[in-house]
NUBA-927058 format. One record per residue: residue number from 1; x, y, z of N, C-alpha, C in turn; residue in three letters. Coordinates in steps of 0.05 Angstrom, whole numbers. Atoms other than C-alpha are relative to their C-alpha. Layout:
residues N
REC     k       nu       nv       nw      cau      cav      caw       cu       cv       cw     r
REC   NUM        X        Y        Z        X        Y        Z        X        Y        Z   ALA
...
This chain:
residues 81
REC     k       nu       nv       nw      cau      cav      caw       cu       cv       cw     r
REC     1       -7       29        5     2062     3350      954       -7      -23       35   MET
REC     2        9       15      -32     2035     3300     1026       16      -20        6   ARG
REC     3      -23       17      -21     2082     3245     1063      -25      -26       -2   ILE
REC     4       14       18      -13     2047     3178     1063       16      -34       -7   MET
REC     5       -7       20       -1     2076     3124     1091       39        1       -3   ALA
REC     6      -41        3       -4     2151     3148     1101       -2        8      -40   GLY
REC     7       -7       -8       46     2140     3158     1013       -8       19        2   ARG
REC     8       17      -29        5     2130     3225      985       -9      -11      -34   LYS
REC     9       14       17        4     2073     3204      938       23       13      -36   GLU
REC    10      -35        0       33     2122     3205      852      -41        7      -15   THR
REC    11       25      -11       21     2045     3217      816      -37       11       17   ILE
REC    12        4      -14       -6     1997     3267      817      -31      -12       15   SER
REC    13       15        6       11     1918     3256      840      -14        7      -21   ASP
REC    14       24      -17       31     1888     3288      777       17      -39      -18   ARG
REC    15       -7       21       27     1934     3229      745        0      -17        4   GLU
REC    16       22       20        3     1905     3178      774      -15       -2      -18   ILE
REC    17       27        2        1     1848     3198      763       -1       -1      -40   LEU
REC    18       -6      -21       22     1869     3230      690        2      -41      -18   GLU
REC    19       -9       26        7     1894     3142      676      -35      -16       -5   ILE
REC    20       23        9       13     1810     3114      681       -8       23      -13   PHE
REC    21       13       -6       19     1789     3185      634       13      -20      -24   ARG
REC    22       -8        2       25     1835     3163      583       -4      -36        2   SER
REC    23       14       18        0     1816     3086      598       -8      -15      -21   SER
REC    24        9        3       16     1790     3050      536      -32      -21       22   SER
REC    25       28       16       -1     1754     3007      591      -11       17       22   ASP
REC    26       15      -27      -29     1713     3059      653       13      -16       37   PRO
REC    27        1       14      -30     1721     3003      708       44      -12       -6   ILE
REC    28      -29        6        7     1798     2984      720       15      -24       22   LEU
REC    29       -5       18      -33     1832     2929      774       20       20       17   THR
REC    30      -27       -4      -13     1887     2949      816       19       -5      -10   THR
REC    31      -33        1        8     1933     2914      789        6       14      -32   SER
REC    32      -16      -20       23     1923     2955      726        7       23        0   GLU
REC    33       -3      -26       -4     1922     3012      755       32       -2       10   LEU
REC    34      -35        9       -1     2001     2984      788        7        9      -17   ALA
REC    35      -10       -8       21     2017     2973      727       14       19      -20   ASP
REC    36        9      -39        0     1993     3055      705       29       -2       14   GLU
REC    37       -6      -30      -16     2027     3084      759       26       -9       14   THR
REC    38      -25       15      -13     2088     3033      776        2        4       27   ASP
REC    39       22        4      -33     2061     3027      844        6      -31        0   PHE
REC    40        8       40      -10     2059     2957      890      -25        1       -7   SER
REC    41       45       17      -13     1983     2925      897       -8       23       20   LEU
REC    42       15      -18      -16     1995     2954      965        2       41       -8   ASN
REC    43        3      -15        9     2013     3022      948      -20       19      -19   GLY
REC    44       32       -5        3     1952     3035      891       -9        0       19   ILE
REC    45       26      -13      -11     1914     3019      943      -13       17       21   ARG
REC    46       -7      -12      -20     1923     3057      990        6       38      -13   LYS
REC    47        6      -25        0     1933     3110      955      -39       13      -28   ARG
REC    48       37        2        9     1846     3093      921      -11      -10       18   LEU
REC    49       20      -13      -24     1825     3094      981       -3       16       16   ASP
REC    50        1      -37      -14     1844     3159      997      -22        6      -14   SER
REC    51       26      -13       16     1808     3177      934      -25       -7        9   LEU
REC    52       30        1        1     1746     3141      949      -12        2       21   GLU
REC    53        9      -24      -20     1744     3172     1015      -14       32        7   GLU
REC    54        6      -26       -2     1751     3235      991      -33       -9      -31   ARG
REC    55       14       -9        9     1695     3211      938        5        0      -32   ASP
REC    56      -27        5       24     1744     3207      872      -12      -17      -19   LEU
REC    57        3       30       17     1738     3142      860      -28      -20        8   VAL
REC    58       25       19       -8     1681     3084      870       20      -37        2   ARG
REC    59       -8       24        4     1698     3009      881      -21      -22       10   LYS
REC    60       12       28       -5     1657     2933      882       21       -9       -3   LYS
REC    61      -14       16        6     1688     2876      900      -20      -17      -25   LYS
REC    62        3       -7       35     1685     2838      817       18      -36        4   ALA
REC    63      -19       19       -7     1699     2768      853       29       -1       19   GLY
REC    64      -13        5      -17     1760     2758      896       17       25        4   ASN
REC    65      -17      -30       15     1790     2836      871      -28       15       17   SER
REC    66       24      -31        8     1758     2912      881        9        1      -32   PRO
REC    67       -1      -16       12     1753     2941      820      -23       18        2   VAL
REC    68       11      -39      -14     1749     3027      811       -9        0      -17   TRP
REC    69       -1      -28       18     1727     3078      779       -7       26       10   TRP
REC    70        6      -22       11     1720     3152      757      -23       -1       18   ILE
REC    71       17        1      -11     1669     3176      807       -9       31      -17   SER
REC    72       22      -41        7     1608     3235      779       33       25       24   ASP
REC    73      -19      -26      -17     1658     3287      832       35      -12        0   GLU
REC    74      -27        4       19     1724     3251      806       12       12      -16   GLY
REC    75        6       -4       19     1703     3276      747        0       36       -2   GLU
REC    76       -1      -26      -22     1687     3339      779       23       24       13   MET
REC    77      -21       -4       -1     1746     3344      806       22        9      -23   PHE
REC    78      -13       -5       21     1777     3338      735       -5       38      -12   LEU
REC    79       23      -34       29     1735     3400      699        9       14       39   GLU
REC    80        2      -28       -9     1754     3443      757       29        0        1   ASN
REC    81      -20        9      -12     1822     3428      779       12       28      -27   GLU
């Protein structure tokens, strides 16, 4: 388990990616993901940024907020774990 900003992770990368896979909507907002994970907006944004750096999720701006989706690499990560 990695430590981020002095706090232990309470949800794995796999669990975050599974939220995308199980959602009826393939694109999720930061707020939706925060609600699903019980993370603060800032906390989930940091996790999503980390996943994006590893090419496991993608994002783009929709108005003033980013929206996120699982990438092909993220799908492969879930299949190979």
